[in-house]
PDB file as gemmi writes it, atoms N, CA and C in Angstrom:
CRYST1    1.000    1.000    1.000  90.00  90.00  90.00 P 1                      
ATOM      1  N   MET A   1       3.677  26.609  15.368  1.00  0.00           N  
ATOM      2  CA  MET A   1       2.508  25.864  14.923  1.00  0.00           C  
ATOM      3  C   MET A   1       2.073  24.911  16.029  1.00  0.00           C  
ATOM      4  N   THR A   2       0.786  24.799  16.245  1.00  0.00           N  
ATOM      5  CA  THR A   2       0.274  23.946  17.305  1.00  0.00           C  
ATOM      6  C   THR A   2       0.118  22.513  16.816  1.00  0.00           C  
ATOM      7  N   GLU A   3       0.108  21.604  17.760  1.00  0.00           N  
ATOM      8  CA  GLU A   3      -0.103  20.193  17.422  1.00  0.00           C  
ATOM      9  C   GLU A   3      -1.520  19.982  16.915  1.00  0.00           C  
ATOM     10  N   PRO A   4      -1.698  19.083  15.942  1.00  0.00           N  
ATOM     11  CA  PRO A   4      -3.056  18.812  15.456  1.00  0.00           C  
ATOM     12  C   PRO A   4      -3.883  18.129  16.547  1.00  0.00           C  
ATOM     13  N   SER A   5      -5.165  18.410  16.523  1.00  0.00           N  
ATOM     14  CA  SER A   5      -6.053  17.811  17.519  1.00  0.00           C  
ATOM     15  C   SER A   5      -6.251  16.330  17.222  1.00  0.00           C  
ATOM     16  N   GLN A   6      -6.646  15.598  18.235  1.00  0.00           N  
ATOM     17  CA  GLN A   6      -6.928  14.173  18.073  1.00  0.00           C  
ATOM     18  C   GLN A   6      -8.064  13.963  17.079  1.00  0.00           C  
ATOM     19  N   GLU A   7      -9.040  14.854  17.104  1.00  0.00           N  
ATOM     20  CA  GLU A   7     -10.184  14.746  16.199  1.00  0.00           C  
ATOM     21  C   GLU A   7      -9.735  14.898  14.741  1.00  0.00           C  
ATOM     22  N   LEU A   8      -8.861  15.856  14.484  1.00  0.00           N  
ATOM     23  CA  LEU A   8      -8.344  16.046  13.132  1.00  0.00           C  
ATOM     24  C   LEU A   8      -7.554  14.821  12.689  1.00  0.00           C  
ATOM     25  N   LEU A   9      -6.740  14.306  13.570  1.00  0.00           N  
ATOM     26  CA  LEU A   9      -5.955  13.116  13.227  1.00  0.00           C  
ATOM     27  C   LEU A   9      -6.853  11.926  12.906  1.00  0.00           C  
ATOM     28  N   LYS A  10      -7.923  11.757  13.672  1.00  0.00           N  
ATOM     29  CA  LYS A  10      -8.868  10.669  13.408  1.00  0.00           C  
ATOM     30  C   LYS A  10      -9.540  10.851  12.051  1.00  0.00           C  
ATOM     31  N   GLN A  11      -9.908  12.090  11.730  1.00  0.00           N  
ATOM     32  CA  GLN A  11     -10.560  12.383  10.456  1.00  0.00           C  
ATOM     33  C   GLN A  11      -9.621  12.070   9.294  1.00  0.00           C  
ATOM     34  N   LEU A  12      -8.386  12.521   9.387  1.00  0.00           N  
ATOM     35  CA  LEU A  12      -7.425  12.277   8.320  1.00  0.00           C  
ATOM     36  C   LEU A  12      -7.102  10.789   8.184  1.00  0.00           C  
ATOM     37  N   ALA A  13      -7.019  10.087   9.289  1.00  0.00           N  
ATOM     38  CA  ALA A  13      -6.771   8.648   9.253  1.00  0.00           C  
ATOM     39  C   ALA A  13      -7.916   7.922   8.548  1.00  0.00           C  
ATOM     40  N   SER A  14      -9.134   8.394   8.776  1.00  0.00           N  
ATOM     41  CA  SER A  14     -10.296   7.811   8.118  1.00  0.00           C  
ATOM     42  C   SER A  14     -10.235   8.025   6.614  1.00  0.00           C  
ATOM     43  N   GLU A  15      -9.798   9.211   6.194  1.00  0.00           N  
ATOM     44  CA  GLU A  15      -9.664   9.494   4.764  1.00  0.00           C  
ATOM     45  C   GLU A  15      -8.590   8.621   4.119  1.00  0.00           C  
ATOM     46  N   VAL A  16      -7.493   8.417   4.819  1.00  0.00           N  
ATOM     47  CA  VAL A  16      -6.434   7.545   4.310  1.00  0.00           C  
ATOM     48  C   VAL A  16      -6.962   6.127   4.172  1.00  0.00           C  
ATOM     49  N   ALA A  17      -7.714   5.669   5.155  1.00  0.00           N  
ATOM     50  CA  ALA A  17      -8.283   4.316   5.095  1.00  0.00           C  
ATOM     51  C   ALA A  17      -9.212   4.178   3.898  1.00  0.00           C  
ATOM     52  N   GLN A  18      -9.970   5.211   3.581  1.00  0.00           N  
ATOM     53  CA  GLN A  18     -10.854   5.170   2.414  1.00  0.00           C  
ATOM     54  C   GLN A  18     -10.040   5.052   1.124  1.00  0.00           C  
ATOM     55  N   LEU A  19      -8.944   5.781   1.040  1.00  0.00           N  
ATOM     56  CA  LEU A  19      -8.088   5.696  -0.148  1.00  0.00           C  
ATOM     57  C   LEU A  19      -7.493   4.306  -0.301  1.00  0.00           C  
ATOM     58  N   GLU A  20      -7.142   3.685   0.786  1.00  0.00           N  
ATOM     59  CA  GLU A  20      -6.535   2.358   0.746  1.00  0.00           C  
ATOM     60  C   GLU A  20      -7.514   1.304   0.249  1.00  0.00           C  
ATOM     61  N   ARG A  21      -8.788   1.575   0.330  1.00  0.00           N  
ATOM     62  CA  ARG A  21      -9.780   0.605  -0.139  1.00  0.00           C  
ATOM     63  C   ARG A  21      -9.929   0.637  -1.653  1.00  0.00           C  
ATOM     64  N   ASN A  22      -9.364   1.625  -2.292  1.00  0.00           N  
ATOM     65  CA  ASN A  22      -9.396   1.726  -3.748  1.00  0.00           C  
ATOM     66  C   ASN A  22      -8.577   0.577  -4.324  1.00  0.00           C  
ATOM     67  N   GLN A  23      -9.179  -0.215  -5.194  1.00  0.00           N  
ATOM     68  CA  GLN A  23      -8.512  -1.410  -5.722  1.00  0.00           C  
ATOM     69  C   GLN A  23      -7.210  -1.083  -6.447  1.00  0.00           C  
ATOM     70  N   ALA A  24      -7.158   0.023  -7.189  1.00  0.00           N  
ATOM     71  CA  ALA A  24      -5.940   0.391  -7.899  1.00  0.00           C  
ATOM     72  C   ALA A  24      -4.813   0.657  -6.910  1.00  0.00           C  
ATOM     73  N   ASN A  25      -5.121   1.352  -5.823  1.00  0.00           N  
ATOM     74  CA  ASN A  25      -4.106   1.604  -4.807  1.00  0.00           C  
ATOM     75  C   ASN A  25      -3.711   0.320  -4.106  1.00  0.00           C  
ATOM     76  N   LEU A  26      -4.650  -0.541  -3.868  1.00  0.00           N  
ATOM     77  CA  LEU A  26      -4.351  -1.809  -3.208  1.00  0.00           C  
ATOM     78  C   LEU A  26      -3.376  -2.616  -4.054  1.00  0.00           C  
ATOM     79  N   GLU A  27      -3.647  -2.712  -5.334  1.00  0.00           N  
ATOM     80  CA  GLU A  27      -2.762  -3.458  -6.222  1.00  0.00           C  
ATOM     81  C   GLU A  27      -1.376  -2.820  -6.261  1.00  0.00           C  
ATOM     82  N   ARG A  28      -1.334  -1.523  -6.370  1.00  0.00           N  
ATOM     83  CA  ARG A  28      -0.053  -0.807  -6.418  1.00  0.00           C  
ATOM     84  C   ARG A  28       0.703  -0.978  -5.101  1.00  0.00           C  
ATOM     85  N   ASN A  29      -0.002  -0.826  -3.988  1.00  0.00           N  
ATOM     86  CA  ASN A  29       0.656  -0.953  -2.687  1.00  0.00           C  
ATOM     87  C   ASN A  29       1.190  -2.364  -2.463  1.00  0.00           C  
ATOM     88  N   CYS A  30       0.434  -3.366  -2.878  1.00  0.00           N  
ATOM     89  CA  CYS A  30       0.914  -4.745  -2.760  1.00  0.00           C  
ATOM     90  C   CYS A  30       2.154  -4.953  -3.619  1.00  0.00           C  
ATOM     91  N   TRP A  31       2.117  -4.422  -4.840  1.00  0.00           N  
ATOM     92  CA  TRP A  31       3.265  -4.541  -5.739  1.00  0.00           C  
ATOM     93  C   TRP A  31       4.492  -3.873  -5.139  1.00  0.00           C  
ATOM     94  N   MET A  32       4.304  -2.675  -4.563  1.00  0.00           N  
ATOM     95  CA  MET A  32       5.431  -1.948  -3.969  1.00  0.00           C  
ATOM     96  C   MET A  32       6.035  -2.709  -2.797  1.00  0.00           C  
ATOM     97  N   VAL A  33       5.190  -3.305  -1.974  1.00  0.00           N  
ATOM     98  CA  VAL A  33       5.680  -4.047  -0.801  1.00  0.00           C  
ATOM     99  C   VAL A  33       6.447  -5.290  -1.243  1.00  0.00           C  
ATOM    100  N   VAL A  34       5.928  -5.990  -2.241  1.00  0.00           N  
ATOM    101  CA  VAL A  34       6.628  -7.180  -2.743  1.00  0.00           C  
ATOM    102  C   VAL A  34       7.943  -6.768  -3.406  1.00  0.00           C  
ATOM    103  N   HIS A  35       7.953  -5.659  -4.117  1.00  0.00           N  
ATOM    104  CA  HIS A  35       9.181  -5.147  -4.736  1.00  0.00           C  
ATOM    105  C   HIS A  35      10.211  -4.852  -3.655  1.00  0.00           C  
ATOM    106  N   GLN A  36       9.787  -4.193  -2.600  1.00  0.00           N  
ATOM    107  CA  GLN A  36      10.704  -3.889  -1.511  1.00  0.00           C  
ATOM    108  C   GLN A  36      11.241  -5.170  -0.875  1.00  0.00           C  
ATOM    109  N   HIS A  37      10.381  -6.144  -0.709  1.00  0.00           N  
ATOM    110  CA  HIS A  37      10.793  -7.418  -0.115  1.00  0.00           C  
ATOM    111  C   HIS A  37      11.871  -8.086  -0.972  1.00  0.00           C  
ATOM    112  N   ARG A  38      11.676  -8.082  -2.283  1.00  0.00           N  
ATOM    113  CA  ARG A  38      12.617  -8.763  -3.186  1.00  0.00           C  
ATOM    114  C   ARG A  38      13.899  -7.973  -3.424  1.00  0.00           C  
ATOM    115  N   HIS A  39      13.788  -6.655  -3.593  1.00  0.00           N  
ATOM    116  CA  HIS A  39      14.930  -5.846  -3.998  1.00  0.00           C  
ATOM    117  C   HIS A  39      15.496  -4.962  -2.881  1.00  0.00           C  
ATOM    118  N   GLY A  40      14.845  -4.958  -1.730  1.00  0.00           N  
ATOM    119  CA  GLY A  40      15.360  -4.192  -0.601  1.00  0.00           C  
ATOM    120  C   GLY A  40      15.038  -2.713  -0.632  1.00  0.00           C  
ATOM    121  N   MET A  41      14.218  -2.282  -1.593  1.00  0.00           N  
ATOM    122  CA  MET A  41      13.832  -0.874  -1.679  1.00  0.00           C  
ATOM    123  C   MET A  41      12.532  -0.755  -2.458  1.00  0.00           C  
ATOM    124  N   PHE A  42      11.824   0.349  -2.205  1.00  0.00           N  
ATOM    125  CA  PHE A  42      10.630   0.613  -2.984  1.00  0.00           C  
ATOM    126  C   PHE A  42      11.043   0.939  -4.415  1.00  0.00           C  
ATOM    127  N   PRO A  43      10.175   0.677  -5.383  1.00  0.00           N  
ATOM    128  CA  PRO A  43      10.537   0.927  -6.775  1.00  0.00           C  
ATOM    129  C   PRO A  43      10.622   2.422  -7.087  1.00  0.00           C  
ATOM    130  N   SER A  44      11.496   2.746  -8.044  1.00  0.00           N  
ATOM    131  CA  SER A  44      11.542   4.116  -8.552  1.00  0.00           C  
ATOM    132  C   SER A  44      10.413   4.282  -9.569  1.00  0.00           C  
ATOM    133  N   GLU A  45      10.275   5.450 -10.105  1.00  0.00           N  
ATOM    134  CA  GLU A  45       9.132   5.752 -10.981  1.00  0.00           C  
ATOM    135  C   GLU A  45       9.028   4.812 -12.182  1.00  0.00           C  
ATOM    136  N   TYR A  46      10.147   4.487 -12.805  1.00  0.00           N  
ATOM    137  CA  TYR A  46      10.117   3.651 -14.003  1.00  0.00           C  
ATOM    138  C   TYR A  46      10.811   2.309 -13.780  1.00  0.00           C  
ATOM    139  N   ASP A  47      10.730   1.795 -12.585  1.00  0.00           N  
ATOM    140  CA  ASP A  47      11.399   0.549 -12.219  1.00  0.00           C  
ATOM    141  C   ASP A  47      10.703  -0.635 -12.883  1.00  0.00           C  
ATOM    142  N   ILE A  48      11.443  -1.423 -13.655  1.00  0.00           N  
ATOM    143  CA  ILE A  48      10.847  -2.554 -14.371  1.00  0.00           C  
ATOM    144  C   ILE A  48      11.421  -3.892 -13.891  1.00  0.00           C  
ATOM    145  N   ARG A  49      12.116  -3.878 -12.760  1.00  0.00           N  
ATOM    146  CA  ARG A  49      12.650  -5.137 -12.242  1.00  0.00           C  
ATOM    147  C   ARG A  49      11.505  -6.082 -11.889  1.00  0.00           C  
ATOM    148  N   GLU A  50      11.774  -7.360 -12.076  1.00  0.00           N  
ATOM    149  CA  GLU A  50      10.750  -8.367 -11.806  1.00  0.00           C  
ATOM    150  C   GLU A  50      10.519  -8.522 -10.313  1.00  0.00           C  
ATOM    151  N   ILE A  51       9.303  -8.966  -9.987  1.00  0.00           N  
ATOM    152  CA  ILE A  51       8.962  -9.293  -8.611  1.00  0.00           C  
ATOM    153  C   ILE A  51       8.493 -10.741  -8.573  1.00  0.00           C  
ATOM    154  N   ASP A  52       8.314 -11.275  -7.391  1.00  0.00           N  
ATOM    155  CA  ASP A  52       7.781 -12.623  -7.203  1.00  0.00           C  
ATOM    156  C   ASP A  52       6.276 -12.566  -7.444  1.00  0.00           C  
ATOM    157  N   GLU A  53       5.854 -12.995  -8.625  1.00  0.00           N  
ATOM    158  CA  GLU A  53       4.446 -12.899  -9.027  1.00  0.00           C  
ATOM    159  C   GLU A  53       3.528 -13.684  -8.091  1.00  0.00           C  
ATOM    160  N   GLU A  54       3.960 -14.862  -7.678  1.00  0.00           N  
ATOM    161  CA  GLU A  54       3.129 -15.679  -6.780  1.00  0.00           C  
ATOM    162  C   GLU A  54       2.940 -14.993  -5.433  1.00  0.00           C  
ATOM    163  N   LEU A  55       4.008 -14.415  -4.921  1.00  0.00           N  
ATOM    164  CA  LEU A  55       3.920 -13.690  -3.652  1.00  0.00           C  
ATOM    165  C   LEU A  55       2.997 -12.485  -3.791  1.00  0.00           C  
ATOM    166  N   TYR A  56       3.139 -11.761  -4.898  1.00  0.00           N  
ATOM    167  CA  TYR A  56       2.282 -10.608  -5.150  1.00  0.00           C  
ATOM    168  C   TYR A  56       0.809 -11.019  -5.188  1.00  0.00           C  
ATOM    169  N   LEU A  57       0.490 -12.062  -5.942  1.00  0.00           N  
ATOM    170  CA  LEU A  57      -0.906 -12.496  -6.065  1.00  0.00           C  
ATOM    171  C   LEU A  57      -1.451 -13.026  -4.740  1.00  0.00           C  
ATOM    172  N   ALA A  58      -0.616 -13.728  -3.982  1.00  0.00           N  
ATOM    173  CA  ALA A  58      -1.048 -14.233  -2.675  1.00  0.00           C  
ATOM    174  C   ALA A  58      -1.321 -13.075  -1.722  1.00  0.00           C  
ATOM    175  N   LEU A  59      -0.427 -12.074  -1.728  1.00  0.00           N  
ATOM    176  CA  LEU A  59      -0.616 -10.912  -0.864  1.00  0.00           C  
ATOM    177  C   LEU A  59      -1.863 -10.140  -1.273  1.00  0.00           C  
ATOM    178  N   LEU A  60      -2.050  -9.938  -2.558  1.00  0.00           N  
ATOM    179  CA  LEU A  60      -3.220  -9.225  -3.052  1.00  0.00           C  
ATOM    180  C   LEU A  60      -4.509  -9.948  -2.668  1.00  0.00           C  
ATOM    181  N   SER A  61      -4.521 -11.252  -2.825  1.00  0.00           N  
ATOM    182  CA  SER A  61      -5.694 -12.047  -2.451  1.00  0.00           C  
ATOM    183  C   SER A  61      -5.969 -11.947  -0.957  1.00  0.00           C  
ATOM    184  N   TRP A  62      -4.923 -12.060  -0.160  1.00  0.00           N  
ATOM    185  CA  TRP A  62      -5.067 -11.984   1.298  1.00  0.00           C  
ATOM    186  C   TRP A  62      -5.609 -10.622   1.706  1.00  0.00           C  
ATOM    187  N   MET A  63      -5.087  -9.561   1.087  1.00  0.00           N  
ATOM    188  CA  MET A  63      -5.554  -8.219   1.410  1.00  0.00           C  
ATOM    189  C   MET A  63      -7.016  -8.014   1.004  1.00  0.00           C  
ATOM    190  N   ARG A  64      -7.387  -8.528  -0.146  1.00  0.00           N  
ATOM    191  CA  ARG A  64      -8.780  -8.376  -0.583  1.00  0.00           C  
ATOM    192  C   ARG A  64      -9.739  -9.114   0.342  1.00  0.00           C  
ATOM    193  N   GLN A  65      -9.315 -10.246   0.850  1.00  0.00           N  
ATOM    194  CA  GLN A  65     -10.172 -10.995   1.786  1.00  0.00           C  
ATOM    195  C   GLN A  65     -10.306 -10.294   3.120  1.00  0.00           C  
ATOM    196  N   SER A  66      -9.293  -9.530   3.482  1.00  0.00           N  
ATOM    197  CA  SER A  66      -9.331  -8.852   4.788  1.00  0.00           C  
ATOM    198  C   SER A  66     -10.082  -7.526   4.747  1.00  0.00           C  
ATOM    199  N   LEU A  67     -10.457  -7.058   3.550  1.00  0.00           N  
ATOM    200  CA  LEU A  67     -11.206  -5.792   3.459  1.00  0.00           C  
ATOM    201  C   LEU A  67     -12.655  -5.962   3.793  1.00  0.00           C  
TER     202      LEU A  67                                                      
END                                                                             
């Protein structure tokens, strides 16, 4: 199999960036990062362990301002 072209990689990166702008994904991604920070791992599918709510809200706010 050949290496993907730079143009294809740029196109796919653009699509990923568009998905990241989705508010539901942003909230989920922020939650996952805070979960990893607190518990040392990303959450499993049904993980109900608590996270630092203030850190989560601060991160979410910061991310929304940077979009």
